[in-house]
C-alpha positions in Angstrom: -61.9 -104.3 16.0 -65.2 -105.1 16.7 -66.6 -104.0 20.3 -65.1 -105.9 23.4 -67.5 -105.4 26.2 -67.2 -108.4 28.5 -67.6 -106.0 31.7 -65.9 -108.1 34.6 -67.0 -107.9 38.4 -65.8 -107.7 41.6 -65.1 -111.4 43.5 -67.8 -111.3 46.3 -65.1 -112.4 49.4 -62.4 -110.9 51.2 -59.4 -111.5 49.5 -56.2 -111.1 51.6 -53.6 -108.2 50.8 -51.2 -110.4 49.2 -53.3 -112.1 46.7 -55.0 -108.6 45.8 -51.2 -107.4 45.3 -50.7 -110.0 42.6 -54.3 -109.3 41.0 -53.4 -105.4 40.1 -53.0 -106.5 36.2 -49.7 -105.4 34.1 -50.2 -104.6 30.2 -47.7 -105.7 28.5 -47.2 -103.4 25.1 -45.0 -106.1 23.6 -48.0 -108.3 23.9 -50.3 -109.0 21.1 -53.1 -106.3 20.8 -55.9 -108.4 21.6 -54.3 -109.6 25.2 -53.0 -105.9 26.0 -56.9 -105.1 25.3 -58.4 -107.4 27.7 -56.1 -107.0 30.4 -56.6 -103.0 30.4 -60.3 -104.0 30.6 -60.1 -106.2 33.0 -58.0 -103.6 35.2 -60.3 -100.2 34.4 -63.4 -102.5 35.5 -62.2 -103.7 38.6 -59.5 -101.9 39.9 -59.0 -98.4 37.6 -55.5 -99.4 37.7 -53.1 -101.3 36.6 -49.3 -101.3 35.5 -47.5 -100.8 32.0 -44.3 -102.4 31.1 -42.3 -102.6 27.6 -43.7 -98.9 27.6 -40.4 -97.7 25.4 -39.4 -95.0 28.1 -35.6 -95.7 28.8 -34.3 -95.7 32.0 -31.9 -93.6 31.7 -34.2 -90.6 31.0 -36.4 -91.9 34.1 -33.3 -91.3 36.5 -32.3 -88.2 34.5 -35.8 -86.9 35.0 -35.7 -87.7 39.0 -32.5 -85.8 38.6 -34.1 -82.8 37.7 -37.1 -83.2 40.1 -34.5 -83.5 43.1 -32.7 -80.4 41.9 -35.9 -78.3 41.7 -37.1 -79.4 45.0 -33.9 -78.4 46.6 -33.6 -74.4 45.1 -33.8 -72.4 48.2 -37.2 -71.2 49.0 -37.5 -67.5 47.7 -36.6 -69.4 44.2 -39.6 -71.6 44.3 -41.5 -68.9 44.8 -40.7 -67.0 42.2 -42.2 -70.2 40.0 -45.6 -69.3 42.1 -48.2 -71.5 40.9 -50.9 -70.3 38.2 -54.0 -72.9 38.5 -55.6 -71.7 35.4 -52.4 -72.6 33.3 -51.4 -75.7 35.5 -47.7 -74.4 36.0 -44.7 -73.6 38.3 -44.5 -74.5 42.4 -47.0 -75.7 44.4 -45.7 -75.9 48.2 -48.8 -77.7 49.3 -52.7 -79.4 49.0 -55.3 -80.8 50.8 -56.6 -83.3 48.6 -58.3 -85.4 51.4 -61.5 -82.9 52.2 -62.6 -85.0 55.1 -59.6 -84.3 57.2 -59.3 -80.9 56.3 -55.4 -81.8 56.5 -52.9 -80.5 54.1 -50.9 -83.0 52.7 -46.8 -83.1 53.1 -45.6 -82.9 49.4 -44.5 -80.0 47.1 -45.3 -80.2 42.8 -43.8 -78.5 40.0 -46.2 -78.4 37.2 -45.7 -77.9 33.5 -49.0 -78.2 31.0 -49.9 -78.2 27.1 -51.4 -74.7 27.6 -51.1 -73.5 24.1 -53.9 -76.2 23.3 -56.1 -73.7 25.2 -56.0 -71.5 21.7 -58.7 -72.6 19.4 -57.0 -74.9 16.6 -53.9 -74.6 18.2 -51.2 -77.0 16.1 -49.0 -79.4 18.5 -45.8 -80.8 17.6 -45.6 -84.1 19.2 -41.8 -83.8 19.2 -42.3 -81.1 21.4 -45.3 -80.9 23.2 -44.7 -78.2 24.9 -44.2 -76.2 22.1 -46.3 -72.6 22.0 -47.1 -73.2 26.1 -46.9 -70.3 29.0 -43.9 -72.6 31.0 -42.1 -71.3 33.8 -38.9 -72.7 34.1 -36.7 -73.4 37.4 -33.3 -72.3 37.4 -32.1 -75.6 37.1 -29.3 -76.6 34.6 -30.6 -78.7 32.1 -33.9 -78.8 33.4 -35.9 -77.4 30.1 -34.1 -80.2 27.4 -34.7 -83.3 30.4 -38.7 -82.0 31.1 -38.7 -81.5 26.8 -37.7 -84.9 26.1 -39.6 -86.7 29.3 -43.1 -85.1 28.3 -42.4 -85.8 24.5 -41.7 -90.0 25.5 -44.8 -89.8 27.7 -46.9 -88.1 25.4 -46.8 -91.0 23.0 -46.8 -93.4 25.5 -50.1 -91.9 26.4 -51.6 -92.2 22.7 -50.4 -95.7 22.8 -52.7 -96.3 25.7 -55.3 -94.5 23.7 -55.6 -96.5 21.3 -55.8 -99.9 23.5 -58.5 -97.9 25.4 -60.3 -96.9 22.5 -60.3 -100.8 21.3 -61.5 -102.1 24.5 -64.5 -100.1 24.0 -64.9 -100.5 20.0 -64.7 -96.9 19.2 -64.5 -96.2 15.3 -61.4 -94.4 13.8 -63.1 -90.9 13.2 -64.2 -90.9 16.8 -60.7 -91.4 18.1 -59.0 -88.8 16.2 -61.8 -86.3 17.2 -61.3 -87.4 20.9 -57.5 -87.8 21.1 -55.2 -86.5 18.2 -54.0 -83.7 20.6 -54.7 -84.6 24.3 -54.1 -81.8 26.7 -51.9 -82.7 29.6 -49.9 -81.9 32.8 -46.6 -83.3 34.2 -46.5 -83.0 37.6 -43.1 -83.7 39.2 -44.1 -84.7 43.3 -41.4 -84.5 46.4 -43.3 -86.3 49.4 -41.6 -85.2 52.7 -40.2 -88.2 55.3 -43.0 -88.5 57.3 -45.2 -91.2 58.6 -47.6 -89.4 60.9 -49.4 -87.8 57.9 -50.4 -88.6 54.4 -48.1 -87.8 51.8 -51.6 -87.3 49.9 -55.0 -87.4 50.6 -57.5 -89.3 49.3 -58.5 -88.4 46.0 -59.3 -89.4 42.2 -57.9 -87.7 39.2 -59.9 -85.8 36.8 -58.4 -86.5 33.4 -58.6 -89.5 31.1 -55.5 -91.6 31.8 -52.6 -90.7 34.7 -49.1 -92.4 33.7 -47.2 -92.7 36.9 -43.4 -93.3 37.5 -42.2 -93.2 40.8 -39.0 -93.8 42.5 -38.2 -96.8 44.8 -40.1 -95.8 48.1 -43.8 -97.4 48.7 -46.5 -95.2 49.5 -49.0 -95.3 46.7 -52.6 -97.0 47.7 -56.4 -97.7 46.0 -59.3 -98.1 47.5 -60.9 -101.2 47.1 -64.2 -102.9 48.1 -62.1 -104.6 50.5 -59.9 -101.6 52.1 -56.9 -99.7 51.0 -54.8 -101.6 49.0 -50.6 -100.7 48.4 -50.0 -100.4 45.1 -45.9 -100.5 45.4 -43.3 -100.1 42.6 -42.6 -102.6 40.1 -39.0 -102.8 38.1 -39.7 -101.5 34.7 -43.3 -100.6 35.3 -44.9 -97.4 35.2 -48.5 -97.3 37.0 -51.4 -96.2 35.2 -54.9 -95.0 36.3 -57.9 -93.8 34.7 -59.5 -90.5 35.7 -62.7 -88.9 36.4 -63.4 -88.0 32.5 -62.9 -92.0 31.4 -65.8 -92.9 34.4 -67.7 -90.1 33.1 -67.3 -91.3 29.0 -67.7 -95.1 30.4 -71.0 -94.6 32.4 -69.0 -95.6 35.4 -68.1 -98.9 33.7 -64.3 -98.0 34.1 -63.9 -96.7 37.5 -61.7 -93.6 38.3 -60.6 -95.0 41.4 -59.6 -93.0 44.8 -56.6 -93.4 46.0 -53.6 -91.9 48.3 -49.9 -91.4 49.3 -49.0 -92.7 52.8 -45.1 -92.4 53.0 -43.9 -95.9 54.3 -40.3 -95.1 54.9 -39.3 -93.1 58.2 -36.3 -90.4 56.9 -36.5 -90.9 53.5 -38.6 -88.5 51.1 -40.5 -90.0 47.7 -40.3 -89.1 44.3 -43.3 -89.6 42.0 -44.2 -87.6 38.2 -47.3 -88.0 36.5 -48.7 -87.6 33.5 -52.5 -86.2 33.9 -53.9 -86.7 30.5 -57.1 -85.3 29.3 -58.9 -85.6 25.8 -58.6 -82.9 23.3 -59.2 -79.6 24.5 -61.8 -78.5 22.5 -63.4 -82.1 22.1 -67.0 -82.7 23.2 -67.1 -85.7 25.5 -70.4 -87.9 25.2 -71.0 -91.0 27.6 -70.5 -94.0 25.0 -74.1 -95.2 23.2 -72.4 -98.8 23.5 -72.6 -99.1 26.9 -75.9 -99.7 27.5 -78.0 -99.7 31.2 -78.0 -97.3 34.0 -75.2 -94.8 34.6 -73.2 -96.0 37.3 -70.7 -92.9 37.4 -70.8 -90.7 40.3 -68.3 -88.1 38.8 -68.4 -84.5 38.0 -71.4 -84.0 35.4 -73.8 -86.4 33.4 -74.0 -84.2 30.4 -71.9 -84.1 27.4 -69.2 -81.3 28.0 -66.2 -80.3 26.3 -62.6 -81.2 27.9 -62.2 -77.5 28.4 -65.5 -77.0 30.1 -65.0 -80.2 32.0 -61.5 -78.6 33.2 -62.6 -75.6 34.3 -65.9 -77.5 36.1 -63.1 -79.4 38.2 -61.2 -76.9 38.9 -64.2 -75.0 40.4 -65.2 -78.2 41.9 -61.8 -77.7 43.9 -62.2 -74.9 45.7 -65.7 -75.2 46.5 -67.8 -73.7 44.0 -71.2 -74.7 42.8 -71.3 -76.5 39.4 -73.8 -73.6 37.8 -70.8 -71.0 38.4 -68.0 -73.1 37.0 -69.1 -74.0 33.5 -67.0 -72.3 30.6 -68.5 -71.5 27.0 -67.4 -74.4 25.1 -64.9 -74.1 23.2 -61.3 -72.6 23.6 -61.7 -70.0 26.3 -58.9 -69.3 28.6 -59.0 -67.9 32.0 -55.7 -66.6 33.6 -56.3 -65.4 36.8 -57.7 -67.7 39.7 -59.9 -64.9 40.9 -62.4 -65.4 37.8 -63.4 -69.0 39.3 
């Protein structure tokens, strides 16, 4: 496919929330490829977010996955502490985070994480039938949890690959470059439970780090994205997932596809909110270089503007998240693994 670089601009006029809500596009994976490409282009240029439908993940697996998440978060606190988060592998139970650096407040959420950290090893293989195979993981004492989450990761990994194909069509990327960037993407699966409180943000304002994030939510609203007109709610839609670009795509496209800030503000008192995100990156060993096809001044304000491997970039973002300067955060390009947070 030839490059299709028709970049759209935000409307200058202020638009009412109701009209804005209807404007957040939906990519239909059953539609012709050209239609999906055009929709994703428009969405990532203007919003950094879109919905996806006909994604191929069964409703029964969605509900099974949420049941597994509820069981994990219902475990006694000591059982969850036995699964303590390991940041360098992005696995385990995380009690709380403070994503909004300006407020300094902790979020009212807890999370449990799995990752394809087996890809940190040089030239590691990946089994698309079980992307978690070969990774160092922590499994909670919940019957059936491991089997459910291995199936879930397989399905979401496959969906990310489909979305990557559309993304690459949107910038006219050639076949060889596609394989180099995303034949074995690194991914993190994060299940989240937001406490039922209305006086504090469930997740503070932040942008995601990776390439594309695929989010499935329950029926409790709360997600909002930052626009020129203010914060825009992105409520659940039946049979749809929510997808957003992360900083890696923002950097790769020189800011033409945006990594939008977003937050979670619980909206129903007394009812917890559950969501599960697949945070995808390009291949761990791939050197990601800003696209030559996109000319003009770099628009991105994210992390770095120099070519960087996904591995180095991931380490950079980890360092950035704990306040270390960039010069202290770069790993040697390649499959170096850091196992201890004290190394940052």
